[in-house]
C-alpha positions in Angstrom: -39.1 -38.4 5.0 -36.5 -41.1 4.2 -36.0 -39.6 0.7 -35.5 -36.1 2.2 -32.9 -37.5 4.6 -31.0 -39.1 1.8 -31.2 -36.0 -0.3 -29.9 -33.9 2.7 -27.0 -36.3 3.1 -26.0 -36.3 -0.5 -26.4 -32.5 -0.8 -24.3 -31.9 2.2 -21.5 -34.1 0.9 -21.6 -32.4 -2.5 -21.7 -29.0 -0.9 -18.6 -29.6 1.2 -16.5 -31.5 -1.4 -17.5 -29.8 -4.7 -17.4 -26.1 -5.5 -19.9 -24.2 -7.6 -19.9 -24.8 -11.4 -19.0 -21.2 -12.0 -15.7 -21.9 -10.3 -14.0 -22.8 -13.6 -14.0 -19.2 -14.7 -12.2 -17.3 -11.8 -8.8 -17.8 -10.3 -7.4 -16.4 -7.1 -4.4 -14.9 -8.9 -6.8 -13.3 -11.3 -8.6 -11.6 -8.4 -5.2 -10.5 -7.0 -4.2 -9.0 -10.4 -7.5 -7.1 -10.5 -7.0 -5.8 -7.0 -3.4 -4.6 -7.8 -4.8 -2.8 -10.8 -7.9 -1.2 -9.4 -7.3 -0.7 -5.6 -7.7 3.0 -4.9 -5.3 3.0 -1.9 -2.6 1.4 -4.0 -3.2 4.1 -6.6 -2.5 6.7 -3.9 0.8 4.8 -3.1 1.7 5.1 -6.8 1.2 8.8 -6.7 3.5 9.1 -3.7 6.1 7.1 -5.5 5.8 9.3 -8.6 6.2 12.3 -6.3 9.5 10.9 -4.9 10.6 10.4 -8.5 10.0 14.1 -9.3 11.8 15.1 -6.1 14.8 13.1 -7.3 14.6 14.8 -10.7 14.5 18.2 -9.0 17.7 17.2 -7.0 19.4 16.1 -10.2 18.6 19.5 -11.8 20.9 21.2 -9.2 23.9 19.9 -11.1 22.9 21.8 -14.2 23.4 25.5 -14.9 20.5 27.9 -14.4 19.7 30.7 -16.9 17.5 33.6 -16.0 16.4 36.7 -18.0 15.5 39.8 -16.1 14.5 43.3 -17.1 14.1 46.3 -14.8 12.7 49.8 -15.3 13.1 52.4 -12.5 11.1 55.6 -12.2 13.6 58.2 -11.0 12.1 61.1 -9.0 13.4 63.6 -6.4 17.1 64.3 -5.7 18.7 61.7 -8.0 22.4 61.6 -8.4 23.4 62.5 -12.0 27.1 62.0 -12.8 26.6 64.3 -15.7 26.6 67.3 -13.4 30.1 66.4 -12.3 31.5 65.3 -15.7 30.0 68.0 -18.0 31.9 71.0 -16.5 35.2 69.2 -16.7 34.6 68.2 -20.3 33.6 71.9 -21.1 36.8 73.2 -19.6 38.9 70.7 -21.6 37.1 71.7 -24.8 38.0 75.4 -24.1 41.6 74.5 -23.5 41.7 72.4 -26.6 39.6 74.9 -28.5 37.7 72.0 -29.9 34.5 70.1 -29.2 36.4 66.9 -28.3 34.3 65.9 -25.3 30.5 65.8 -24.9 29.1 68.3 -22.4 25.5 66.9 -22.3 26.0 63.7 -20.4 22.9 62.5 -18.5 24.0 59.6 -16.3 21.6 59.3 -13.3 22.0 56.5 -10.8 20.5 54.1 -10.4 20.1 53.5 -14.1 16.5 53.6 -15.2 16.6 50.5 -17.5 18.5 47.2 -17.4 18.0 44.0 -19.3 20.3 41.0 -18.7 20.7 37.3 -18.8 22.4 35.5 -15.9 24.0 32.1 -16.1 24.9 30.3 -12.9 26.9 27.1 -12.8 27.9 25.4 -9.6 31.5 24.1 -9.8 32.2 22.7 -6.4 29.3 22.2 -4.1 29.4 18.8 -2.3 26.0 19.3 -0.7 24.3 19.0 -4.2 25.8 15.5 -4.7 24.7 14.3 -1.2 21.3 15.9 -1.6 20.9 13.9 -4.8 21.8 10.7 -2.9 19.3 11.5 -0.2 16.5 11.8 -2.6 17.6 8.7 -4.5 17.4 6.7 -1.2 14.1 8.3 -0.3 12.8 7.2 -3.8 14.0 3.7 -3.1 12.3 3.8 0.3 9.0 4.9 -1.2 9.3 2.1 -3.8 9.8 -0.5 -1.1 6.9 1.0 0.9 4.7 0.6 -2.1 5.8 -3.0 -2.6 5.1 -3.8 1.0 1.6 -2.4 0.7 1.1 -4.5 -2.4 2.1 -7.6 -0.4 -0.3 -6.7 2.3 -3.0 -6.0 -0.2 -2.5 -9.5 -1.8 -3.0 -11.1 1.6 -6.1 -8.9 2.3 -7.6 -9.9 -1.1 -7.1 -13.6 -0.5 -8.3 -13.4 3.1 -11.4 -11.5 2.0 -12.2 -14.0 -0.7 -11.8 -17.0 1.7 -14.1 -15.3 4.3 -16.7 -14.7 1.6 -16.4 -18.2 0.2 -16.8 -19.9 3.6 -19.8 -17.8 4.5 -21.5 -18.7 1.1 -20.8 -22.4 1.8 -22.3 -22.0 5.3 -25.4 -20.3 3.8 -25.8 -23.1 1.3 -25.5 -25.7 4.1 -28.2 -24.0 6.1 -30.4 -23.8 3.1 -29.9 -27.5 2.4 -30.9 -28.2 6.0 -34.2 -26.2 6.0 -36.2 -28.7 3.8 -35.3 -31.5 6.2 -36.4 -29.6 9.2 -39.6 -28.4 7.5 -40.4 -32.0 6.6 -39.7 -33.1 10.1 -42.1 -30.4 11.4 -44.8 -31.5 8.9 -44.5 -35.1 9.9 -44.7 -34.4 13.6 -47.8 -32.1 13.1 -49.4 -35.0 11.2 -48.6 -37.4 13.9 -50.0 -35.1 16.5 -53.2 -34.8 14.6 -53.4 -38.6 14.7 -52.5 -38.5 18.4 -49.4 -40.5 17.9 -47.0 -37.9 19.4 -47.5 -35.2 22.0 -47.3 -31.5 21.4 -43.8 -31.2 22.8 -42.5 -33.0 19.7 -44.1 -30.4 17.4 -42.7 -27.6 19.5 -39.2 -29.1 19.4 -39.3 -29.5 15.6 -40.6 -25.9 15.3 -37.8 -24.6 17.6 -35.1 -26.5 15.6 -36.5 -25.0 12.3 -36.6 -21.5 13.8 -33.0 -21.8 15.1 -31.7 -22.8 11.6 -33.7 -19.9 10.0 -32.1 -17.5 12.4 -28.6 -18.8 11.8 -29.3 -18.7 8.1 -30.2 -15.0 8.3 -27.1 -14.2 10.3 -24.9 -16.2 7.8 -26.5 -14.3 4.8 -25.7 -11.0 6.5 -22.1 -12.0 7.1 -21.9 -13.2 3.5 -23.2 -9.9 2.1 -20.7 -8.0 4.3 -17.8 -10.2 3.2 -18.8 -9.7 -0.5 -19.0 -6.0 -0.1 -15.5 -5.8 1.5 -14.0 -8.1 -1.2 -15.5 -5.9 -4.0 -14.2 -2.8 -2.1 -10.6 -4.1 -2.2 -10.9 -4.7 -5.9 -12.5 -1.3 -6.5 -15.6 -3.0 -7.9 -19.2 -1.7 -7.8 -21.1 -2.9 -4.7 -23.1 -6.0 -5.6 -20.7 -7.2 -8.3 -21.1 -11.0 -8.6 -18.1 -13.0 -7.2 -17.3 -16.3 -8.9 -16.2 -19.3 -7.0 -12.8 -20.9 -7.4 -12.4 -24.7 -7.4 -10.9 -26.2 -4.3 -8.1 -27.8 -6.4 -6.9 -24.3 -7.2 -7.0 -23.2 -3.6 -5.1 -26.1 -2.2 -1.7 -25.0 -1.0 1.3 -27.0 0.1 4.7 -25.8 1.2 7.8 -27.8 1.7 9.6 -25.0 3.5 10.7 -25.4 7.1 10.2 -22.7 9.6 13.9 -21.7 9.4 13.7 -21.6 5.6 10.6 -19.4 5.8 12.5 -17.0 8.1 15.4 -16.8 5.6 13.0 -16.1 2.8 11.5 -13.3 4.8 14.9 -11.7 5.3 15.6 -11.8 1.6 12.1 -10.7 0.3 10.3 -8.6 2.8 10.2 -5.0 1.5 10.3 -3.5 5.0 14.1 -4.4 5.1 14.7 -2.6 1.8 12.7 0.4 3.0 14.6 0.7 6.2 18.0 0.2 4.6 17.1 2.9 2.1 16.2 5.1 5.0 19.6 4.4 6.6 21.3 5.3 3.3 19.4 8.6 3.2 20.4 9.4 6.8 24.1 8.6 6.0 23.9 11.0 3.1 22.4 13.6 5.4 25.5 13.3 7.6 27.7 14.0 4.6 25.5 17.0 3.6 26.1 18.5 7.0 29.8 17.7 6.8 30.1 19.4 3.4 28.9 22.6 5.0 32.5 22.9 6.4 33.9 23.0 2.9 34.1 26.0 0.5 31.7 26.4 -2.4 32.7 27.6 -5.8 30.4 28.8 -8.5 30.6 30.5 -11.9 28.4 33.4 -12.8 28.0 35.1 -16.2 25.9 38.2 -16.7 25.3 39.7 -20.2 22.9 42.6 -20.9 22.2 46.2 -21.6 21.7 49.1 -19.1 21.1 52.9 -19.3 18.5 55.5 -18.9 17.0 54.6 -22.2 16.8 51.4 -24.2 19.6 51.1 -26.6 20.7 47.7 -27.9 23.6 48.9 -30.0 26.8 46.9 -30.3 28.6 49.4 -28.1 25.9 49.4 -25.3 26.1 45.8 -24.1 28.2 44.5 -21.2 29.6 41.1 -20.1 30.5 40.2 -16.5 32.2 36.8 -15.6 32.4 36.0 -11.9 34.0 33.2 -10.0 32.3 33.2 -6.6 33.9 31.4 -3.6 32.1 31.1 -0.3 33.3 29.5 2.9 31.3 29.4 6.1 33.9 29.9 8.7 31.7 30.1 11.8 27.9 30.1 12.4 27.6 29.3 16.1 28.2 25.6 15.8 24.9 25.1 14.0 26.5 22.9 11.3 28.2 20.6 13.9 24.8 20.2 15.7 23.0 19.3 12.5 25.7 16.8 11.6 25.4 15.2 15.1 21.6 15.0 14.7 22.0 13.2 11.4 24.5 10.8 13.0 22.1 10.0 15.8 19.3 9.3 13.2 21.6 6.8 11.5 22.1 5.0 14.8 18.4 5.1 15.5 17.5 3.5 12.2 20.2 0.8 12.6 18.7 -0.1 15.9 15.3 -0.1 14.3 16.6 -2.5 11.6 17.7 -5.0 14.3 14.3 -4.7 15.9 12.6 -5.3 12.6 14.6 -8.5 12.0 13.4 -9.9 15.3 9.8 -8.7 14.7 9.6 -10.3 11.3 11.2 -13.5 12.5 8.5 -13.6 15.2 5.8 -13.0 12.6 7.0 -15.9 10.5 7.2 -18.2 13.4 3.7 -17.4 14.5 2.3 -17.6 11.0 4.1 -20.9 10.3 2.8 -22.6 13.5 -0.7 -21.3 12.9 -0.7 -22.7 9.3 0.6 -26.0 10.5 -2.0 -26.3 13.2 -4.8 -25.3 10.9 -3.7 -27.8 8.3 -3.6 -30.6 10.8 -7.1 -29.7 11.9 -8.5 -30.4 8.5 -8.0 -34.1 8.9 -9.7 -34.1 12.2 -12.6 -32.1 10.8 -13.0 -34.6 7.9 -13.1 -37.5 10.4 -15.6 -35.7 12.5 -17.8 -35.1 9.5 -17.6 -38.7 8.3 -18.5 -40.0 11.8 -21.4 -37.5 12.2 -22.7 -38.6 8.8 -22.7 -42.3 9.7 -24.3 -41.5 13.0 -27.1 -39.5 11.4 -27.7 -42.1 8.8 -28.1 -44.8 11.5 -30.3 -42.6 13.7 -32.4 -41.6 10.7 -33.2 -45.3 10.0 -34.1 -45.9 13.6 -36.3 -42.8 13.7 -38.1 -43.9 10.6 -38.7 -47.3 12.2 -39.9 -45.8 15.5 -36.9 -47.1 17.4 -35.4 -43.7 18.2 -36.9 -40.7 19.9 -37.2 -37.4 18.1 -34.7 -35.8 20.4 -32.1 -38.3 19.4 -32.9 -37.8 15.8 -32.6 -34.0 16.0 -29.4 -34.2 18.0 -27.9 -36.4 15.4 -29.0 -34.0 12.6 -27.6 -31.0 14.5 -24.3 -32.8 15.1 -24.1 -33.6 11.3 -24.8 -30.1 10.3 -22.3 -28.7 12.8 -19.7 -31.1 11.6 -20.3 -29.9 8.1 -20.0 -26.3 9.1 -16.8 -27.1 11.1 -15.3 -28.8 8.1 -16.0 -25.7 5.9 -14.6 -23.3 8.5 -11.5 -25.4 9.2 -10.7 -25.7 5.5 -11.0 -22.0 4.8 -9.3 -21.0 8.0 -6.2 -23.0 6.8 -6.3 -21.0 3.5 -6.4 -17.8 5.5 -3.5 -18.9 7.8 -1.4 -19.8 4.8 -2.1 -16.5 3.1 -0.7 -14.8 6.3 2.3 -17.1 6.2 2.8 -16.2 2.5 2.8 -12.5 3.4 5.0 -12.9 6.5 7.6 -14.9 4.7 7.3 -12.9 1.4 6.5 -16.0 -0.6 4.1 -14.5 -3.1 5.9 -12.8 -6.0 5.2 -9.1 -6.2 6.0 -7.4 -9.5 7.4 -3.9 -9.4 6.0 -1.9 -12.4 
């Protein structure tokens, strides 16, 4: 029994202080990079960004000329106007007067013409709404890029938190597994003592109850560990059941020298939500100018070149060329343009108010995350002291129990306190890592690459 107690103490100390040997392979940043590469939700964000890029490309295309080729054939039936019936008699009279066949008398010119093939070139010369429409899409593209970066930052925090939750459940499972042999040995000893009539049955029942309780807690911890592992693999777009390697505690230890005020300033400079909202304000301001431009005239150049007639004839004397300068000015349309411009101006005011609210909201997030991380960090020292005291108490009580100077209840209470102190130390340590990951997200401390 004494050997098992000593082994339990050594195993518990090693479990809490030293990570698994496979820890030397994985790093937290490596998991983050894997998640940023494989996460399916982030891939959807990438598609949305590419979509905004193509919308900007489409808006840029409005500056360029458009060229279209069209061909038309009309089937003429019924009472169709034929200009030949008007012109041919006139030409016949002229020929008689001139006594010469100077003019054709078989002209067939039915309207509309049966065939027409033409190429049309349109080039905007002065259309301000095209410029401002381009600026709107540029700002929307920037807003989409900032939204994607904000999602990346949240994903980083989620990946870290998921790993910490998984790691602490695994440590708790290992701790319960280290405790089981000690309780099984305690039950065996008490059953032997009862057979020799040295203890009563209640000691056996108490030992069996303690063993059953730890088995139940072990089963619950294993279920939580499996769920945490599944969620972590889901974030990284891994197959369910993919092994997760541990990371050494030295690689997880985090320290920050930033004050709360400095963390708030970092958030103002780095949080992508500010960039997203400012881009939205820029798009709304451009929308105001689009609606203001509707009061200005538009000027375009149009060139038509082609062939037309009642039969296809592409001879050199059958083509035509039309060059047009088109000016259009909307004088009055029931105050619709003014209403649209006012709506865009109100949207600018709304977004600017939202920006002020966002500044206060993120400042509050940073303050809460900073205080939570500071409290969690301070709790680690308390948890370590509690574990050290519980270990000493259990060692002393175990010696007394071996010598028959302590009751079984006292021994089991000391063991329970030692185990609970070990669990508390594990949870406190990883809770600090989780709180720091949230502070890292709130203040924008983790560098996010924009590829």
